[in-house]
Each structure stands twice: as structure tokens, then as C-alpha cells.
N, C-alpha and C positions, 0 to 999 in steps of 0.2 A: 542635706543628705549625710547620714552617718558614714563612717569609714568601713563598717562591716557590710552594710547593704549596698548593692550596686543597682544598676537600672532594672534588674530582674531578680531581686532577692539576694540571698547570700550564696556565693559560689566559691569553689576552691577544690584543690586536690583532696579527694576523699581519704579520710583517716590521717591526713597530714595537716591541711588547713581547716578542713571541715571534719571535725572529729565527732565521735559519739557523745563526748562530754559537751561540746558546743551545741550539738543538736538537742541534747537534753535541756540545756539552759535556755535555748531559743524556744523550745516548747513551753517551758515554765513561764518565761517572760511574756511570750505571746498570749499564753493562757490568762495571765493576770491583766495585761493591757487590753486585749480585745474583748474580754467579757465584762469589763466595767460598764455599768449601766444596763446590763441585760435584764429584761423583765421576765425571763423564763425562770421556772422553779429550779431547773438545772441547766447548766451551760453545756454546749455540745460542739464537737468538732468532727470534721471528716478529713481523712488523710489518705493520699494516694501517691503513687510513684511511677517512674519509668522502669526499664528492664535492667538497669545497671546492678551488678552484684552488690555494690555498696549500698544500694537502696534498702536492702534488708535491715542492716544494722542501724542505718540512719533513721528509717521510718520507725523502727522499734524504739529508738531513743527519743524521737519527737513525741511519739504516742505516750511514752513513759513520762516525759516532761509535762505534757498537757494533763494527763490523768493525775499526776502528783500536785498539780495546781487546781484540782477539783473539777476538771472538765471531762465529761463523758466523750469517748472517742470511738468513732467507727472507722476502722482501717479497711479500705476497699481494695488494697493491693494495686496491681498494675492497671492504670487508666490514664488516658491523655489529660494533660493540664486543663484544657477547656471542659473536660468532663467533670473534673473536681469543681471548677468554677460554677458550672451549671447545677450540680447537685448541692453545692453550698447554698445557692439561692433557692432551689426547689424545696429542699428539706428544712429551710429556715434555721440552719445551724449558725453558731456564732463565728466559727473559724473554719476556713478551708486551707489545707496545707498540701503542697506538692513537693515531693523529693525528686528533683530532676535538674540536670545541667543542659537541658534542651539539645542543641546541636553540637555541644562540646564533645570531645573524645571521652571514651569510657572511663578513664581514671578519675575524671572530675565528677563532682556532683553538686547539688544545690538545694536550697530550701526557700520556697516562696509561699507567701500567705495571701489569702483572699478574705475580704470582709464579709459581713453577713449577707450583703447583696450580691456577692459573687464577683466584685471588682477587686483589682489589685490595690494594695494599701497606698495611702498618701505618704509622701516623704516624711512628714512630721510624725506619723504613727510608727513608721519604721525606726525613726530616730528614738522614739519613746521606748520601743521594744529593746533597742540596743542599749539605751541608758539603764534599763532595768536588769540587764544581764548580771551586773556585779552587785546588785542589791540583795544582800542576804538577810535583810531585816523584814521579810514578809512572813505572814502567818501561814505555815504549812498546814493544809487541811489534814484531818485525821479521822479515823473511824468511818462513819457513813458519808463523810464529806469528800472523800477521795473519789476520783472518777473511775468509771468502768472503761475497759477496752474490749470492743467486739470486732469481729471480722465479718465482712459480707461483700465479696466481689461480684457475685452473680446478679443480685438485684441492682447494684450500682451500674454494672455493665449494661444490663437490659434497659434501665431507665434512660441512660445516656443514648444508647442505640435508638430507642424509640423516639427520643427527642429529635435526633438527626433525621430519621426517616420521615417524621412528620413535617420537617422543614420544607421538603419538596413533594410530599404526598398529599397535602391538603390544598384544594383549590381555593378560589376567592370566597366561596360559600362554605368553607370548612368541610367540604365533602372529600372523602378519601379517594385518591386516585391510585388504583392498584398498579404496581410495577411501572412507575413513571419513567424508568430508564431502560425499559425493555428494548432490546435491539442494539444497545451500545456495548462495545467491547473496550474495556478499560484496563490498563496495566497499573497496578498499585505497588509502589516501593515504600514499605513501611519502616525502613531504616533499622530493622530488627529492634524496634522501639515500642512505645506505648500503644501505637495504633495497630499493632500486628494482628490483633483479634477484632478490634472494633471496626476498622476500615473494611475488611472483606465482608464482615457480617452486614454492615450498613449497605454496601453497594450490591450485595447479593439480594438482600430483602427488597431493594428498590428495582430489581429486575435486570441489572447489568450483568453481562458476562465478564468475569474477573480473571485476569492473569496476575498471580501474586508472586512478587520477588522480595527477597530480604525480609522475610516474615518468620524467621526461626530464631528468636532471641535466646542466647545462652548465658546472658549476664555479662559477656565480654565483647560482643560484636556490635553493639549499638553504634550507629553512625559510621561504622568502619567501611570506608570506600563505598558508601551507599547513602540513600536518602537525599534530602533537598540540597545538601552541600556537595554531593558527588553524583550527579544525574547521568553519567555516561552509560551505565548499564541500562537504565530505564530507557534512554534514547535508542539504544541498540535493540532492546526487546520490543519496544513499540513498533519499530520498523520490521523486525523479523516476524512478528506475529500479525502484522497488518492490522493493528488495533486502531480504534478511533482516536484515542489519545492515552496519555499516561500521566500519573500524578506521583510525586515524591514528597514524603513528609519528613520532618526532623524527629529527633528522639522522643519528644513529648507531644508531638503532633499539634502544636499550636501554630504551625506554619506549613505551607505547601507551595511547590512550584509545579507547573504542568509541562508536558511535552506534546506537541501536536503530532498529527499522523505522519509527518515527514521527519520526526525526531528533533524538530526545532524547539528551543526552550520558550516557554511562556511564563515569564517571571511574575512576581507580585504586582508590579506596575501594570502589566498587561491584563492580569486577572481583574485588578481593580477597575480598569477601563471598561472591560467587558461587562462586569457587574453594574457599573455606574450607568452605562448606556441602557442596559436592560431595565434597571430600576427607574430610570427617567421615563422610558417608554410606558412602563406600567404605572407611573405616578406614585412610586413608593420611595423616591430619592428625596428625602426630607430637605427642604430649603435649597434644592437643586445644587448641592455642593458636596464634595468629598474632601477628606483630609489626607494629605500625603506629606512625606518628610522632605527635607531639603535635598536628600539624595535621590529622589525620584527623577527618572530620566526626562530631560527636557522635551524630547520628541514625543513621548507619551503624554506629557502634560499639555503640549500644544494640541495634540489630537483630542484630548478631553475638553479643552477650552473651545476648540473648533466645533465640538458637538453641542455647545451651549451649556456646558456644565462648569460651574465655578470650583476653584480649588483653594482650600485652606492649607497653608504650608506650616509644618510643625518641625520640632526638633527630632533628632534621630532616637528611635526607641519606641516600641509599641505603647508603652505607658504614656508617652507624651502625645502620641496620636490620639489615644483614648481621652486624655484630659482635654485636648482641643475639641474633640467631637462632642463631649458633654458640654463644654463651655459654649459652643456655637450651635448646639442642638442639631447634630448631624447623626446619620445612622450608618455611614460607610466610610472607612478609612483604612490605611495600612501602609506597608513598607515594600520596597523592591524585593526584600528577602523572602517575602511570602507571608509575613504576619498580616492578616486581613481581619478586620473587626467589622461585623455586621450586627449592630445593636438590635435589629429586629429579631435576632435569634440567639445572640450570645453576648456575654459581658467581657469577652477577651478574644484574642486571636484564636481561630479554630480552623486547622488545616483540613480536616475531613469535611466540615461544613462548607468551606470555600470550594473544595473539589466537587461536592454534591451540587452546589448552586451553579458552578460552571457547567457540569454535565447536564443539568436541567435546562439551562439556557440553550445549549447546543441541541438538545432533544426538541425543545420548543421551536427552534428555527427550522429544524428538519420537518417537523409536522406542519409548520406554517407554509413551507415551500414545497412540501411533498416530495422531497428528495434527500439524498444523503450528503448534506452540506458538511464539509470537513471543518475541523476546529481552525485551520489556517485561514478560512474565510472570515472568521470572527476577529482575527487579529491583523488582517491585511492592511487596514488603515492605520495601524499603530506602529509606526516606524521609529525605532529607537535611534537616537543620536549616538555617535561614537562617544564613549566615556572613558577617560583615563584617570586612574586613581594611583597616586604615589604616596607611600608612607615614608616620610623623611624622618629617619631615626637619629638618635644621638644629638638632639638639639634641645635648647631651652624652650620647651613648648609653652611654659607659663608666660613667656615674654611676648608671645605672638600678638595678643590683643593690643599691647601698648607700643608696638613697633610701627610708628607712623610711616616710615619710608617703605616698609614692606607692604603695608596696607595700600599705600598710594600706588606702588608698582602693580599690585594685583588689580586695582581699580582701572589703571591705564590699560592693562592687558585685557580686562573684560571689555573695555570700550572698543578695543581693536577687534574683538570677536564679534561685536555687534549684537543684534537682537537674536541671532541664531547661536549664541554662545553663552556659557555660564561658567563661573568659577566659584569654588567653595574652599576656603581655608579653615581647618578645624584642628584645634589642639586636642590630643587624647586626654581623657580624664584620669588615666592610670599609668601611662608610660611617657617617656620623653620622646614623643612622636608628634609630628604635625602631618595631618592628612591633606594632601593637595588633590582636589578633584576638578577636572576640566571637561566640559562638553562643548561640542559644536557640530555643525553639519558635515564637517570634513575631518577624516581621521588624521590626515597629515597635520592640519592646523591644530587639532586637539593635542596630538602628541608633542608638537613643538612648544605649544603654550604651557603644557604641563611640565615639560622638562625645564623650560626657562624659569618657571615659578619655583619648582623644587630646588633648582640651583640657587635662586635668590634666598630661599628659606634657609638653606645650609649656610650661606654666607652671613646672613643677618643674625641667625639664632645659634650659631656654633657654640658649643660648650667650651 
């Protein structure tokens, strides 16, 4: 992994770390690297962004960089990240680009790339793009060989919306089911982000009654006390409106969390469990297995295993979930944060898709039992274990792996917790921080064990 690219593209404070000049050079470099070997008479890219004010100048710079490298660019404006991934694959273009910092605060922004097939780039390709940034010895196209830049948000929006609607509107025989969510009342919190138009359009077309909150982006209010990282308003509105449930997206809508009719959170782990059980019953859960990260809750994991479904455990980050899914030929995986990948419909995490599939399962259960089953009924068997996460700062995080005494202490503590407990020690990749995570069936035991281990980390790894 290069130093510029993180686990989800290039991110930083817009116009400070992530400048127009860097965006231009990334566009040029990606244009050169990702179009090598293209058999097309001309090479093409699609570029989209979330609602941050900095997205305007950064997307303009990326488009300029791509075009100056000889790539024809379609700038589709504001669209969720999974929409760009879908269109990259659908249109058969060489490069997909998203300008977004996802759930980060408004001053940040980011740039991430998709390959021709709509998947995120491998680490080695990202490293190659990074290495090309300082290469000034490339032949700059001139004349008819420079790329065109066109804009077209409407057709891109419509294509993506239709794709999402089809995900729950076509039955097993590919027959259209009109208004499949008719009768459901759903509250949508779009985080003043990229889903602000897509999500209400999709849920309205599928027949749901929609109450919309935080869907008035002004360039500055994305993720501001709203969305998947701040669900309090959603919880209050669901209860006040007596809605069937609510969904909150993040800024680029590649993740979602839900809220049941009582205002209780239904996080990514629980959504994965609901989807997995439904797919198992329908015979569409490939290899009877799901991919979940090491941070997934032990209680939810146990419930999934008890249902006869196997779990593949991955590193933290949706790119690592996806790599594991492809390696093990799986179709469902995701993270507690709400990144959920369903390869039957998408090449990356898609919050609106996940919300639609969840709504469709609830609607199916209601029709099956001919009554208004609440969402809480679908989650009642998924009991989360208490989980305590402590970020121990100011320590030599790089020494964690080689500290045998600390590793031995953690192992002994895990043995004391027994089969109903779990411990995770993880060094941050970017900060002098060690993350201590402990789970068990008792909150008191969990807190005591986490505090003991955090104290030991401070003692052993003090700077």
C-alpha cells in the first residue's frame, strides 16, 4: 500500500492535503495507468461526487487531468458511490472516479477509483498510480488525441435508480412486481449527501410512503449531526411518525444503518444477519456463507452460526471484505458500520440497495403471515453482546505485534472470558494508537477486561 492511498482511496482536508493540483495529477496518472491495454478505440471515464462544496473544484480538476491524458470523461455530478461503480460496469468505461470523503466531516474530501468492472482497485494498482504522479516524462496527447468532457446527471441518475428498483421489483421469473413496498412507511435520513435525491426517488417508485429528513444539501451540511454516524434524529422521527422503520445513509451512500419501529438501532451486523437468513431460505446464499470483519459482534455471529450459516472472518475495511468474498466465491458480506456488499446486485457497498432489500424482506414476511410484522420481530433473535472499545493513545503501536508479554496477557484474559468472550488488539495504521476491543455476555466483565488490557497496553508500549 502506498503512502497516499488509504483503505478507501485518497483522503484529506480539501484544498490543504487534497488540492486541485493533486487531483489533476491523480486524474492524469490514473488515466495513464488504468487505460493501458484498453482495446477501445477511445478510452472513457465516468466521474461523480457527493455534495461537499469542495467537490466542484476537485471533480473539475480530476476531469481535466483525465482529459489531458487522452480520456473522454462523462461528469455525472452528484451521485452515490455505488452508482458510479454500477455505471462504470454498465457503460463499459475504463475508469470510474468518485469525489467523496464518505462519512467524514464536510471540510474533508477524497478521491477513489473503480476499475472497468466496477470494483475498487487492487493495492498494487493504487501504488502504480501513486508512483506515476511524479513522472513528467510521459507523452501528453495533443490535437484530436485529448479527451472530451461532457456532463450528464439526469441519464446517470435514472439508470442507477432503475437498477435499484429492479433489484426488488423483479420476481423469480423476471416479471415486474408493481409497487413492491406499498403499505410501508419508511423514514429516510440521507445525511444531506449523495442519496438526497436517489433514495426518495427509489423508495417512492417502489410504493413506500416516505418521510424525508436531512435531504437539503447546501455544500456545507453533509454528515452534520445526521446520517449513519448520528442517528438520534432518525430514531426520534421514526417513533414520532409511527413509521415502520427508518434508514440513515452516510455522505456517499455506500453504507446504511436502520432503526426499528421502537427507535432501536439495527446496525450492519444485524442487517447482514437478516439478509443472510432470507437468502438461505431462498437458496441464493452462495456456499452458505457470509463474510464479516473481526469487529463484527460475537452475539450476532453466534446467531448466524446457530442458523446454520458459516462465517468467513476478514480484516477491517469493506475492500478486505470484498477481496475475501471474491476469493471464497461468496455473494454477501459487510461491516458493523453498514457497509454491506451483495454481489448479486452490486460490486461495492450500497446503502440504498441494502435498505431496499431489508424493506423487501419485511414486506415479504408481512405478506407471508398476513399481518403487520414489525422490524423488531426480524431482529429479536439477534442479541448483541456488550462490546467495549478503548483507543489507547500515545503508545508505540508499531511494537504491539512483537511484545510477547502483552500478547500472552491478552491470551490469558481471553481464556478467562471463555467461549462467550472475545478480545481484539489492533494497532492503528496511521496514528500512535492501539485499539482494545473486548466482548462478552456480561457488561461488567467486558468493561473490567477492557480496562485491564488497556492499562497493560499503556504500561508495555509507553513512549
